[in-house]
C-alpha positions in Angstrom: -3.2 -11.2 -10.0 -1.2 -8.0 -9.9 2.1 -7.3 -11.7 4.7 -5.3 -9.9 7.3 -3.4 -11.8 9.9 -6.2 -11.1 7.7 -8.4 -13.4 6.6 -10.5 -10.4 3.0 -11.6 -10.1 1.4 -11.0 -6.8 -2.1 -12.0 -5.6 -4.0 -9.1 -4.0 -3.5 -10.8 -0.6 0.3 -10.9 -1.1 0.3 -7.2 -2.0 -1.8 -6.3 1.0 0.5 -8.4 3.2 3.6 -6.6 1.8 2.1 -3.2 2.5 0.9 -4.1 6.0 4.4 -5.6 6.9 6.2 -2.4 5.8 3.8 -0.2 7.8 4.3 -2.3 10.9 8.1 -2.4 10.4 8.2 1.4 10.0 5.6 2.8 12.4 6.1 6.4 11.4 5.6 5.7 7.7 3.4 8.2 5.9 3.0 7.8 2.2 0.9 9.3 -0.6 -0.6 6.9 -3.1 2.1 7.9 -5.8 4.9 7.3 -3.3 3.4 4.0 -2.3 3.1 3.0 -6.0 6.8 3.8 -6.5 7.9 2.0 -3.3 6.1 -1.2 -3.9 6.4 -1.1 -7.7 2.7 -1.1 -8.4 0.5 0.9 -10.8 -0.8 4.1 -9.2 -4.4 3.0 -9.4 -3.6 -0.4 -7.8 -1.6 1.2 -5.0 -4.4 3.6 -4.3 -7.0 0.8 -4.2 -4.9 -1.3 -1.9 -4.3 1.6 0.5 -8.0 2.5 0.5 -8.8 -1.2 1.3 -6.5 -1.0 4.3 -8.3 2.2 5.4 -11.6 0.3 5.1 -10.2 -2.5 7.2 -9.2 0.1 9.8 -5.5 -0.7 9.5 -4.5 2.6 8.0 -6.0 6.1 8.3 -5.9 8.7 5.6 -4.7 12.2 6.6 -5.2 14.6 3.6 -3.2 12.8 0.9 -1.1 10.6 3.2 -1.8 7.1 4.6 -0.4 6.1 8.0 -1.1 3.5 10.8 -4.3 4.0 12.7 
């Protein structure tokens, strides 16, 4: 379970779903890991891990420090 900054517990799958939904809703979205952490209210390490997992699943691509849709 992950704790977001709004003191709400999320499963890893819920957090991944939230991130995927936001990227699909905003196709031009490009974020660094620190920006993603602030946006979704997660710890920096957690946000970075989730973004890298989405890169591994071929949903996102990493361009320098930014993550965007593949």
